[in-house]
DRENKOLBA-696898 format. One record per atom (N, C-alpha, C): residue in three letters; atom name; x, y, z. Coordinates in steps of 0.02 Angstrom, whole numbers, always signed. Layout:
<sites>
SITE   residu   atome       px       py       pz
SITE      ALA      CA        X        Y        Z
...
</sites>
This chain:
<sites>
SITE   residu   atome       px       py       pz
SITE      MET       N      +48      -67      -15
SITE      MET      CA       -7       -3       -6
SITE      MET       C      +53      +62       -9
SITE      LYS       N     +104      +62      +45
SITE      LYS      CA     +141     +118      +31
SITE      LYS       C     +172     +146      -25
SITE      LYS       N     +194      +95      -60
SITE      LYS      CA     +216      +97     -125
SITE      LYS       C     +164     +127     -180
SITE      TYR       N     +112     +124     -175
SITE      TYR      CA      +45     +136     -211
SITE      TYR       C      +48     +213     -198
SITE      LEU       N      +28     +226     -127
SITE      LEU      CA      +38     +299     -108
SITE      LEU       C      +69     +340     -108
SITE      GLU       N     +141     +329     -131
SITE      GLU      CA     +188     +358     -146
SITE      GLU       C     +203     +377     -214
SITE      LYS       N     +166     +351     -249
SITE      LYS      CA     +178     +372     -331
SITE      LYS       C     +164     +432     -353
SITE      GLN       N     +210     +465     -394
SITE      GLN      CA     +180     +531     -414
SITE      GLN       C     +120     +548     -457
SITE      ALA       N      +89     +478     -481
SITE      ALA      CA      +25     +479     -530
SITE      ALA       C      -31     +492     -467
SITE      VAL       N      -33     +464     -401
SITE      VAL      CA      -79     +468     -346
SITE      VAL       C      -69     +537     -320
SITE      PHE       N      +11     +569     -307
SITE      PHE      CA       +4     +631     -289
SITE      PHE       C      -24     +676     -336
SITE      ASN       N      -19     +669     -407
SITE      ASN      CA      -47     +728     -450
SITE      ASN       C     -130     +720     -441
SITE      SER       N     -160     +653     -439
SITE      SER      CA     -226     +642     -432
SITE      SER       C     -268     +684     -378
SITE      THR       N     -215     +667     -307
SITE      THR      CA     -246     +687     -259
SITE      THR       C     -248     +763     -261
SITE      LEU       N     -197     +800     -286
SITE      LEU      CA     -167     +861     -295
SITE      LEU       C     -251     +900     -331
SITE      ARG       N     -258     +863     -387
SITE      ARG      CA     -330     +887     -416
SITE      ARG       C     -382     +885     -383
SITE      VAL       N     -388     +844     -344
SITE      VAL      CA     -451     +837     -303
SITE      VAL       C     -448     +880     -255
SITE      PHE       N     -394     +904     -209
SITE      PHE      CA     -390     +945     -150
SITE      PHE       C     -399    +1013     -197
SITE      ALA       N     -384    +1032     -252
SITE      ALA      CA     -363    +1087     -288
SITE      ALA       C     -442    +1102     -309
SITE      PHE       N     -492    +1068     -320
SITE      PHE      CA     -557    +1085     -332
SITE      PHE       C     -583    +1104     -260
SITE      PHE       N     -576    +1078     -195
SITE      PHE      CA     -615    +1089     -147
SITE      PHE       C     -574    +1172     -135
SITE      SER       N     -509    +1182     -138
SITE      SER      CA     -468    +1236     -118
SITE      SER       C     -495    +1296     -155
SITE      LYS       N     -523    +1281     -212
SITE      LYS      CA     -551    +1342     -259
SITE      LYS       C     -616    +1375     -229
SITE      ARG       N     -653    +1331     -189
SITE      ARG      CA     -711    +1351     -161
SITE      ARG       C     -721    +1371      -92
SITE      SER       N     -719    +1430      -63
SITE      SER      CA     -733    +1453       +2
SITE      SER       C     -771    +1386      +41
SITE      PHE       N     -827    +1367      +11
SITE      PHE      CA     -872    +1338      +51
SITE      PHE       C     -830    +1272      +69
SITE      PHE       N     -794    +1249      +46
SITE      PHE      CA     -756    +1181      +68
SITE      PHE       C     -704    +1217     +104
SITE      ASN       N     -697    +1267     +129
SITE      ASN      CA     -626    +1281     +160
SITE      ASN       C     -606    +1228     +236
SITE      GLY       N     -672    +1233     +255
SITE      GLY      CA     -650    +1178     +320
SITE      GLY       C     -626    +1100     +307
SITE      LEU       N     -654    +1068     +229
SITE      LEU      CA     -632    +1009     +214
SITE      LEU       C     -574    +1018     +181
SITE      THR       N     -542    +1057     +140
SITE      THR      CA     -480    +1071     +126
SITE      THR       C     -426    +1073     +189
SITE      GLN       N     -442    +1104     +226
SITE      GLN      CA     -403    +1106     +286
SITE      GLN       C     -385    +1038     +327
SITE      PHE       N     -454    +1000     +330
SITE      PHE      CA     -453     +927     +352
SITE      PHE       C     -416     +889     +296
SITE      LEU       N     -434     +881     +239
SITE      LEU      CA     -392     +834     +193
SITE      LEU       C     -319     +850     +187
SITE      THR       N     -302     +914     +193
SITE      THR      CA     -221     +930     +180
SITE      THR       C     -194     +902     +247
SITE      THR       N     -216     +921     +292
SITE      THR      CA     -191     +901     +361
SITE      THR       C     -196     +821     +369
SITE      ARG       N     -257     +791     +358
SITE      ARG      CA     -245     +714     +359
SITE      ARG       C     -200     +679     +309
SITE      SER       N     -191     +719     +241
SITE      SER      CA     -133     +684     +207
SITE      SER       C      -73     +680     +230
SITE      ALA       N      -67     +734     +244
SITE      ALA      CA       +3     +779     +284
SITE      ALA       C      +16     +710     +334
SITE      LYS       N      -12     +688     +379
SITE      LYS      CA      -21     +649     +431
SITE      LYS       C      +15     +584     +417
SITE      LEU       N      -33     +564     +365
SITE      LEU      CA      -23     +490     +320
SITE      LEU       C      +52     +508     +300
SITE      ASN       N      +71     +551     +267
SITE      ASN      CA     +132     +545     +242
SITE      ASN       C     +188     +538     +290
SITE      LEU       N     +174     +576     +348
SITE      LEU      CA     +211     +564     +410
SITE      LEU       C     +213     +482     +435
SITE      VAL       N     +153     +465     +436
SITE      VAL      CA     +169     +393     +471
SITE      VAL       C     +204     +349     +414
SITE      LEU       N     +200     +362     +359
SITE      LEU      CA     +221     +307     +300
SITE      LEU       C     +299     +329     +304
SITE      ASN       N     +327     +401     +312
SITE      ASN      CA     +396     +403     +290
SITE      ASN       C     +425     +403     +367
SITE      LYS       N     +402     +427     +417
SITE      LYS      CA     +424     +428     +493
SITE      LYS       C     +497     +474     +481
SITE      PRO       N     +480     +534     +453
SITE      PRO      CA     +539     +583     +449
SITE      PRO       C     +562     +595     +528
SITE      LYS       N     +627     +617     +546
SITE      LYS      CA     +645     +637     +608
SITE      LYS       C     +664     +710     +604
SITE      PRO       N     +624     +736     +673
SITE      PRO      CA     +645     +806     +671
SITE      PRO       C     +716     +820     +655
SITE      VAL       N     +734     +892     +625
SITE      VAL      CA     +808     +910     +602
SITE      VAL       C     +819     +971     +628
SITE      SER       N     +870     +987     +645
SITE      SER      CA     +900    +1062     +661
SITE      SER       C     +935    +1095     +611
SITE      GLN       N     +958    +1074     +562
SITE      GLN      CA     +988    +1103     +499
SITE      GLN       C     +953    +1129     +455
SITE      LEU       N     +969    +1189     +422
SITE      LEU      CA     +929    +1213     +371
SITE      LEU       C     +924    +1154     +310
SITE      ASN       N     +994    +1151     +289
SITE      ASN      CA     +983    +1097     +223
SITE      ASN       C     +949    +1035     +234
SITE      GLU       N     +959    +1012     +306
SITE      GLU      CA     +915     +935     +318
SITE      GLU       C     +835     +970     +310
SITE      LEU       N     +816    +1021     +341
SITE      LEU      CA     +746    +1026     +326
SITE      LEU       C     +726    +1028     +247
SITE      ALA       N     +755    +1056     +211
SITE      ALA      CA     +743    +1065     +149
SITE      ALA       C     +758     +990     +119
SITE      GLN       N     +807     +950     +143
SITE      GLN      CA     +818     +885      +92
SITE      GLN       C     +759     +836     +132
SITE      SER       N     +723     +850     +183
SITE      SER      CA     +661     +811     +219
SITE      SER       C     +614     +829     +192
SITE      TRP       N     +605     +894     +172
SITE      TRP      CA     +540     +915     +125
SITE      TRP       C     +540     +880      +42
SITE      GLN       N     +606     +870      +23
SITE      GLN      CA     +609     +834      -25
SITE      GLN       C     +601     +772      -18
SITE      ALA       N     +615     +729      +24
SITE      ALA      CA     +627     +662      +47
SITE      ALA       C     +529     +652      +45
SITE      MET       N     +509     +688      +69
SITE      MET      CA     +436     +674      +87
SITE      MET       C     +386     +659      +33
SITE      MET       N     +415     +692      -37
SITE      MET      CA     +382     +698      -87
SITE      MET       C     +385     +631     -126
SITE      PRO       N     +342     +613     -168
SITE      PRO      CA     +343     +547     -210
SITE      PRO       C     +411     +524     -232
SITE      PRO       N     +447     +469     -227
SITE      PRO      CA     +517     +449     -254
SITE      PRO       C     +518     +450     -326
SITE      ASP       N     +466     +429     -358
SITE      ASP      CA     +463     +433     -432
SITE      ASP       C     +457     +514     -467
SITE      GLY       N     +446     +554     -414
SITE      GLY      CA     +450     +623     -453
SITE      GLY       C     +488     +670     -420
SITE      GLN       N     +537     +647     -397
SITE      GLN      CA     +586     +689     -349
SITE      GLN       C     +606     +744     -393
SITE      GLU       N     +607     +753     -473
SITE      GLU      CA     +634     +793     -510
SITE      GLU       C     +587     +854     -512
SITE      TYR       N     +534     +852     -494
SITE      TYR      CA     +479     +911     -479
SITE      TYR       C     +487     +943     -408
SITE      PHE       N     +538     +918     -387
SITE      PHE      CA     +535     +963     -315
SITE      PHE       C     +612     +967     -304
SITE      LYS       N     +640    +1042     -316
SITE      LYS      CA     +709    +1052     -313
SITE      LYS       C     +726    +1105     -263
SITE      ILE       N     +785    +1095     -240
SITE      ILE      CA     +814    +1124     -178
SITE      ILE       C     +851    +1173     -225
SITE      LYS       N     +839    +1238     -240
SITE      LYS      CA     +876    +1278     -289
SITE      LYS       C     +939    +1313     -253
SITE      ASP       N     +924    +1343     -196
SITE      ASP      CA     +980    +1385     -146
SITE      ASP       C     +976    +1397      -84
SITE      THR       N    +1025    +1412      -47
SITE      THR      CA    +1022    +1415      +19
SITE      THR       C    +1056    +1463      +36
SITE      SER       N    +1036    +1509      +73
SITE      SER      CA    +1065    +1558     +118
SITE      SER       C    +1078    +1540     +183
SITE      GLU       N    +1099    +1589     +226
SITE      GLU      CA    +1113    +1582     +287
SITE      GLU       C    +1069    +1558     +339
SITE      ASP       N     +993    +1578     +314
SITE      ASP      CA     +955    +1554     +347
SITE      ASP       C     +885    +1534     +319
SITE      THR       N     +892    +1528     +250
SITE      THR      CA     +835    +1505     +212
SITE      THR       C     +862    +1467     +153
SITE      ALA       N     +818    +1407     +144
SITE      ALA      CA     +827    +1366      +85
SITE      ALA       C     +767    +1385      +42
SITE      TYR       N     +783    +1401      -18
SITE      TYR      CA     +729    +1402      -76
SITE      TYR       C     +728    +1353     -117
SITE      THR       N     +672    +1333     -123
SITE      THR      CA     +649    +1269     -159
SITE      THR       C     +587    +1288     -210
SITE      GLU       N     +573    +1232     -261
SITE      GLU      CA     +537    +1251     -306
SITE      GLU       C     +502    +1190     -324
SITE      ILE       N     +443    +1190     -345
SITE      ILE      CA     +404    +1151     -366
SITE      ILE       C     +387    +1133     -434
SITE      HIS       N     +404    +1101     -477
SITE      HIS      CA     +399    +1104     -553
SITE      HIS       C     +352    +1068     -600
SITE      LEU       N     +319    +1041     -561
SITE      LEU      CA     +246     +994     -564
SITE      LEU       C     +195    +1046     -601
SITE      HIS       N     +156    +1025     -654
SITE      HIS      CA      +92    +1060     -651
SITE      HIS       C      +38    +1063     -605
SITE      CYS       N      +32    +1121     -580
SITE      CYS      CA      -18    +1130     -508
SITE      CYS       C      -81    +1134     -565
SITE      PRO       N     -144    +1111     -531
SITE      PRO      CA     -195    +1125     -566
SITE      PRO       C     -233    +1200     -548
SITE      LEU       N     -203    +1233     -511
SITE      LEU      CA     -206    +1305     -490
SITE      LEU       C     -178    +1364     -550
SITE      ARG       N     -119    +1329     -573
SITE      ARG      CA      -84    +1371     -628
SITE      ARG       C     -125    +1417     -672
SITE      GLY       N     -125    +1483     -671
SITE      GLY      CA     -141    +1535     -704
SITE      GLY       C     -231    +1542     -689
SITE      THR       N     -244    +1516     -630
SITE      THR      CA     -324    +1533     -606
SITE      THR       C     -310    +1593     -578
SITE      GLY       N     -267    +1642     -554
SITE      GLY      CA     -257    +1692     -523
SITE      GLY       C     -279    +1674     -439
SITE      ASN       N     -302    +1620     -426
SITE      ASN      CA     -314    +1603     -359
SITE      ASN       C     -273    +1588     -313
SITE      VAL       N     -232    +1642     -280
SITE      VAL      CA     -179    +1617     -243
SITE      VAL       C     -201    +1604     -174
SITE      GLU       N     -269    +1623     -152
SITE      GLU      CA     -288    +1596      -83
SITE      GLU       C     -296    +1525      -80
SITE      ALA       N     -315    +1497     -145
SITE      ALA      CA     -330    +1418     -143
SITE      ALA       C     -249    +1387     -137
SITE      CYS       N     -210    +1429     -170
SITE      CYS      CA     -140    +1383     -182
SITE      CYS       C     -118    +1390      -93
SITE      TYR       N     -129    +1437      -54
SITE      TYR      CA     -131    +1427       +5
SITE      TYR       C     -150    +1381      +64
SITE      LYS       N     -216    +1378      +27
SITE      LYS      CA     -248    +1332      +65
SITE      LYS       C     -209    +1252      +51
SITE      LEU       N     -206    +1240      -12
SITE      LEU      CA     -182    +1182      -34
SITE      LEU       C     -113    +1159       -1
SITE      MET       N      -68    +1213       +4
SITE      MET      CA       -4    +1226      +37
SITE      MET       C       +1    +1207     +110
SITE      ASN       N      -63    +1199     +161
SITE      ASN      CA      -55    +1178     +207
SITE      ASN       C      -27    +1104     +214
SITE      TYR       N      -35    +1069     +170
SITE      TYR      CA       +4    +1002     +157
SITE      TYR       C      +70    +1013     +175
SITE      ASP       N     +105    +1045     +141
SITE      ASP      CA     +181    +1053     +138
SITE      ASP       C     +183    +1091     +226
SITE      ARG       N     +157    +1129     +224
SITE      ARG      CA     +177    +1168     +280
SITE      ARG       C     +179    +1128     +348
SITE      GLN       N     +118    +1074     +349
SITE      GLN      CA     +134    +1020     +399
SITE      GLN       C     +173     +982     +406
SITE      LEU       N     +192     +963     +348
SITE      LEU      CA     +263     +917     +340
SITE      LEU       C     +312     +965     +371
SITE      MET       N     +315    +1020     +367
SITE      MET      CA     +369    +1046     +369
SITE      MET       C     +388    +1069     +452
SITE      ASN       N     +311    +1082     +478
SITE      ASN      CA     +309    +1091     +553
SITE      ASN       C     +331    +1035     +596
SITE      ALA       N     +302     +977     +555
SITE      ALA      CA     +328     +910     +594
SITE      ALA       C     +401     +900     +598
SITE      VAL       N     +451     +923     +565
SITE      VAL      CA     +509     +898     +554
SITE      VAL       C     +543     +962     +578
SITE      GLY       N     +526    +1025     +604
SITE      GLY      CA     +560    +1077     +636
SITE      GLY       C     +568    +1134     +604
SITE      GLY       N     +525    +1132     +543
SITE      GLY      CA     +524    +1205     +496
SITE      GLY       C     +470    +1234     +480
SITE      GLN       N     +487    +1292     +450
SITE      GLN      CA     +415    +1334     +423
SITE      GLN       C     +428    +1334     +345
SITE      LEU       N     +371    +1331     +307
SITE      LEU      CA     +381    +1344     +237
SITE      LEU       C     +322    +1401     +222
SITE      ILE       N     +337    +1442     +171
SITE      ILE      CA     +307    +1486     +143
SITE      ILE       C     +315    +1492      +68
SITE      VAL       N     +260    +1497      +36
SITE      VAL      CA     +251    +1501      -40
SITE      VAL       C     +266    +1581      -62
SITE      LEU       N     +323    +1589      -82
SITE      LEU      CA     +342    +1648     -116
SITE      LEU       C     +323    +1667     -179
SITE      GLU       N     +304    +1616     -226
SITE      GLU      CA     +277    +1635     -297
SITE      GLU       C     +241    +1581     -301
SITE      SER       N     +174    +1593     -334
SITE      SER      CA     +134    +1527     -342
SITE      SER       C     +120    +1536     -414
SITE      GLN       N     +102    +1462     -438
SITE      GLN      CA      +84    +1469     -521
SITE      GLN       C      +21    +1484     -528
SITE      SER       N      -24    +1486     -467
SITE      SER      CA      -79    +1521     -479
SITE      SER       C      -86    +1583     -515
SITE      ASN       N      -27    +1633     -493
SITE      ASN      CA      -29    +1695     -517
SITE      ASN       C      +34    +1723     -543
SITE      SER       N      +78    +1681     -541
SITE      SER      CA     +159    +1707     -555
SITE      SER       C     +166    +1708     -634
SITE      GLY       N     +120    +1671     -662
SITE      GLY      CA     +157    +1665     -733
SITE      GLY       C     +195    +1623     -757
SITE      LYS       N     +218    +1587     -686
SITE      LYS      CA     +288    +1548     -711
SITE      LYS       C     +246    +1472     -703
SITE      ASN       N     +300    +1421     -728
SITE      ASN      CA     +273    +1353     -730
SITE      ASN       C     +302    +1320     -670
SITE      TYR       N     +309    +1354     -622
SITE      TYR      CA     +344    +1334     -547
SITE      TYR       C     +319    +1373     -490
SITE      CYS       N     +334    +1342     -444
SITE      CYS      CA     +299    +1374     -383
SITE      CYS       C     +378    +1376     -329
SITE      ARG       N     +390    +1445     -307
SITE      ARG      CA     +450    +1446     -268
SITE      ARG       C     +431    +1459     -179
SITE      LEU       N     +457    +1418     -143
SITE      LEU      CA     +454    +1421      -83
SITE      LEU       C     +534    +1423      -31
SITE      ALA       N     +491    +1461      +25
SITE      ALA      CA     +565    +1458      +73
SITE      ALA       C     +541    +1425     +127
SITE      ILE       N     +601    +1399     +155
SITE      ILE      CA     +607    +1357     +206
SITE      ILE       C     +651    +1379     +268
SITE      ARG       N     +613    +1378     +315
SITE      ARG      CA     +662    +1403     +363
SITE      ARG       C     +655    +1371     +438
SITE      GLU       N     +706    +1367     +487
SITE      GLU      CA     +680    +1336     +550
SITE      GLU       C     +631    +1361     +577
SITE      LYS       N     +584    +1311     +612
SITE      LYS      CA     +526    +1338     +657
SITE      LYS       C     +533    +1400     +692
SITE      GLN       N     +600    +1401     +732
SITE      GLN      CA     +595    +1452     +795
SITE      GLN       C     +620    +1532     +749
SITE      LYS       N     +634    +1529     +694
SITE      LYS      CA     +676    +1588     +658
SITE      LYS       C     +614    +1634     +630
SITE      ASP       N     +633    +1701     +647
SITE      ASP      CA     +577    +1743     +627
SITE      ASP       C     +564    +1750     +541
SITE      ALA       N     +528    +1743     +523
SITE      ALA      CA     +511    +1740     +446
SITE      ALA       C     +471    +1794     +422
SITE      SER       N     +464    +1846     +462
SITE      SER      CA     +421    +1909     +440
SITE      SER       C     +467    +1941     +373
SITE      ASP       N     +520    +1936     +349
SITE      ASP      CA     +546    +1958     +299
SITE      ASP       C     +527    +1926     +225
SITE      LEU       N     +485    +1879     +248
SITE      LEU      CA     +475    +1833     +176
SITE      LEU       C     +403    +1846     +168
SITE      VAL       N     +372    +1884     +113
SITE      VAL      CA     +316    +1900      +98
SITE      VAL       C     +287    +1836      +61
SITE      PRO       N     +217    +1806      +99
SITE      PRO      CA     +185    +1739      +58
SITE      PRO       C     +154    +1758       +6
SITE      ALA       N     +140    +1727      -56
SITE      ALA      CA     +130    +1743     -119
SITE      ALA       C      +38    +1766      -99
SITE      HIS       N       +6    +1742      -68
SITE      HIS      CA      -58    +1754      -47
SITE      HIS       C      -67    +1835      -14
SITE      LYS       N      -14    +1858      +11
SITE      LYS      CA      -11    +1937      +40
SITE      LYS       C       +4    +1978       -3
SITE      LYS       N      +28    +1974      -67
SITE      LYS      CA      +70    +2013     -106
SITE      LYS       C       +5    +2054     -151
</sites>
């Protein structure tokens, strides 16, 4: 079962279903529930350990993504306190302009990072950036992130 659930095709299908709900405010509670429960399932299946180093946080995020789709989840750069990552898969929200739906959908990734000691901020979303990837920032949970402006607040 674990091998089936970890496939990129299953991830993509789940993403499409969750995106459907995230675009509709009527389903806000359901979207929150689904993304949180899916993240918890990922954590149970992958059993990641809390980490304290920035590069380990980024690598943990990447490792919790589907093994057969690792090329879509890239660690691009690391500064003193921030790892910059990108998601290069085709998001069902691409070009919709609905960055709030993206924020709701990315609760999944935020939950994963929180469990291993990090925080994740979407800096650029496919939903409104015109790009074919999303740009994320990862920091240690206890570090201030007020200088990082989330895409849904721009």
